[in-house]
Structures are given as structure tokens and as C-alpha cells.
N, C-alpha and C positions, 0 to 999 in steps of 0.2 A: 098581344102575343109577341110582337116584334120586340117590345121591351124585355119580355121574359127571355127570349132567345139571347138578346144582347147581355143580359145579366148572367145567364148560364155561361156564356163565352168568357165574360170578365172573370168569373169565379175560376174557370179553367186556367186562365192566364196567371192568376194569383198562385194557384197550385204549382204551375210550371216554374214560376219565379222562385218559389220555395225549393223545389227540387234542384234548381240550378245552383242556389246558394248553399244548400245543405249537402256537404260532401261525405257525411258520416253514413256508415252502414251499407255502402255499396260494395258488392262482392264481384270481383272480376270473373267473367265466364268465357270470354273469347278475346284473343288478341291477334289480329292479322297485322300486316304491315300498314294497312290502310285505316284500321279503326280499332278502338278498344271498346269492348262491350261489357257492361257490368249490370247487376240487378240487385233488387232488394224486394221484400214482400210489399205488395201494394196495400195501402190503407183504404183503397176505394172498393176493392172487390177481392175475391179469394185467390187471386193470381199474383203475378209479379209485375213490378214496373222495371223496364229495361232502359239503360242509358247507353247511347252510342256517342263516341267522341272522336274527332279527327281534326287535323289541320289540313285543309285542302289547298293545293297549289293553284289557286284561282282567286280572282277578286270577289268581293262580297256580292257585287251585282251579278256576276256570272253564276255563282252558286245559287243565289236567290232566284234567278231566271229559271233554273232547272227545277227548283222545289216549290215555288210558289203555287198555292192551291187554286189554280184557275183552269176551267175546262179548256180543252184544245191546246193546253200548254205541253211542255216537254214530258211531264210526269208519266202520262199513260204510255209514252213512247219508250222511255228507258227503264221504267220500274215494272218488272214482270208481275208484281203483286197487285198492280192496279189495272183492272181491265177497262173500267169505265168510270168517269168522274163527271158528275153534272150538278149544276146549281139548281136547287129545288125552289128556294126563295131567297131573294136578296133583301137583307135587313137594313144594311147601310153600306157606305162605301168601303167599310172594313170588315163587315160581318155578313155571313151568308149561311143558309142551311144547305148542306150538300149530301148527295148520296154517292157512295163509292161501291163498286162491285169488284170482287176479286175472283180470279179463276180457281179451279181446283189446283192445289199445290202439294208439295211434299210427297211426290209419287202418288198422287191422288188420295192420300190418307185424309187430306182436308178438302172437303167439297166446296163448291162456290159459296161465297159469303156476300152479304150486303150490309153496309153500315150507313146510318143516317146521323150526321153530325152537324153541330153548329161550329163554323170555322171562323177564326178571327185573325187578322193580320195587324201587327203592331210594330211601329218603329220607335226606337229609343234614342235619347239624345246623343249617346256615344256612337250611333250608327248601326247598332245591333238591330236586326229585324227578326221578328218572331212570327211563326205561323202556329196557331194553337187550335185544338179541336177537342170536342167531347160529345158523347151521344145525346141525342134528343129524339122526341117523337114528332112526326109531322103528318098532318092529315093526307098529304099527297103521296106519302110513302108507307103504306101498310106493308106488313111482311108479305113476301111473295113465295109461292110454293116451290119454285126451283132454286131458292137461295136460303141458306141458314142465316138468320139475322145475328150478326155479331155486335158487340158493344165496345166502343172506344171510351176509355176513361181519360181524364186530362192527359193529352199527349201533344207533342209538337216539336218544332225545330227552332233552335236559336242559331242564327247566322251572325257571328261576331267578328268585328274587324280585329286583325292582329296588329297591335301598335307598331308603327314604323315599317310595316310590310304590306303595302297595298295589294300585292299579288297573292296574298294568302288569306284564308278565311277559316276561323275556328268554328266548327259546326258541332253543336251538341244537340242530340235528339232524344226525346223520351217517348217510349212506347208502352202502352198500358191497355191491353186489349183482351176482352173476354170473347173468345172465338165462337162461343155458343155451341149448341149441338152436344154430342156425347163423346168428346175426344179424350183418350187416355192422357193423363197428366204428363206422362213421359214424352208423348208426341208434342204437346204444347211446349214443354220445357226445352226440347231440342229444336223446335221450329224457330222460336224467336231469335236466339243468338245467331243462327245461320242465316236467317232472313235479313237481319240487320247488317251482318257482314256483307251479304250480297248487295244490299241496298247501297252501302257506302262504296263498294267496289264498282257498281254500275254508275253511280254518281261521279266517281273519280274519272271514269272513262268518258262519260258524256261531257263533262266540264272541259276535258282536254280537247275534245272535238270542237266545242264551241270556240276555243281559243284560236283555232287554225284560221 
């Protein structure tokens, strides 16, 4: 089973590398001073894949420190969409199966969700770091009555160095999530762009605090 989880994670990485290289077909849907968000129809499920992109005024290590997918790290503190994050099974030093729970959001239109994903961390020769995730099933995580089970399709964040500017980080994130349940499409389509903008805004704040 460990091999299977690792293989699923590797396949997600390949998808994300493809998204990062392929700039065609993305349509802009939100531009704040902090992030530009675009989308295109997903090939994985009946929804959209969203892309968030920004240059952060912080070193790659500082940004990674905030977003790396490890329990007890900063993420649950600064990201209001993550209520709890725990490792269910460690597969290797770079791969783990994790469960994330989210609170009810969007004026309670979206009730609490849980997600079970295989998560992989990868470092590239140019210094880029990637955190990638996609949904899996795990015997220790059956669906629970008080959560709607959602499904992440290949999603993740690339933290990329900005050549010649060690105090900046180019952050590109991909979100591709079936929230499950019976949500009107309008709710889903307005939730993601605003959620991604909020995420980048919160990240910008917490990175500044770390620098102090």
C-alpha cells in the first residue's frame, strides 16, 4: 500500500508540473494587489482548477516555513480554512497520508469538510520547493457523520526562487477541489477565488511577522 500511495503522489506531481508549464487557457477571475487568480476547467473532475500567483517579499525559506504541510506548523494558525491537519500514515521522509478538516465557511453556506490526501514534498535543483497533494482512501479515515467528505485533485504550491532577489519568492499554487455535498455551482465558483485571495493575503501578513 505504501508503494501505491507513493505512486499516486508522484502522478499528482507530474500533473502539477504540467499545469505550471502550460500557460494556455487560463482565464483571470480575480486580481488583488497581492495575488492574481485564474482558472480553467479541470480535466480531473466536473469543476475548475484554480491558479494563484504572487511574488512574496520574503525568502523562499520563510515562505516555505509557513506553507509546508506538517502538523503543528504555522498553517492551522494563519489559514482560517484549515481547522486541523494531522498525519495518518508516514510513507517515507517526503510522502505522508494526511487528513485535513475545515470549519464551516462562506457565511455557513459551506458546512465542515474533511479531506484525506497523500501529500508529497519535493525539492528541485534550482531551489524550487513543491508541496503536492491528491485524494486517497485510507482505512484509518472512513467518512465521519459530522463532516462532508471533499476530494482534492492534484493540487499544490510551488515556492520558486526569484533570480538575483533572495528576499523574494515566486509562489504559484493550484487548487482543484470537489467540495462534495450538494452545493450550488454559484457558491462553489465564488468561494474559490475569494478563498485563494484570502489565503495569499493571510500568508503575506504572516510572512511579514516572521521577518520581524
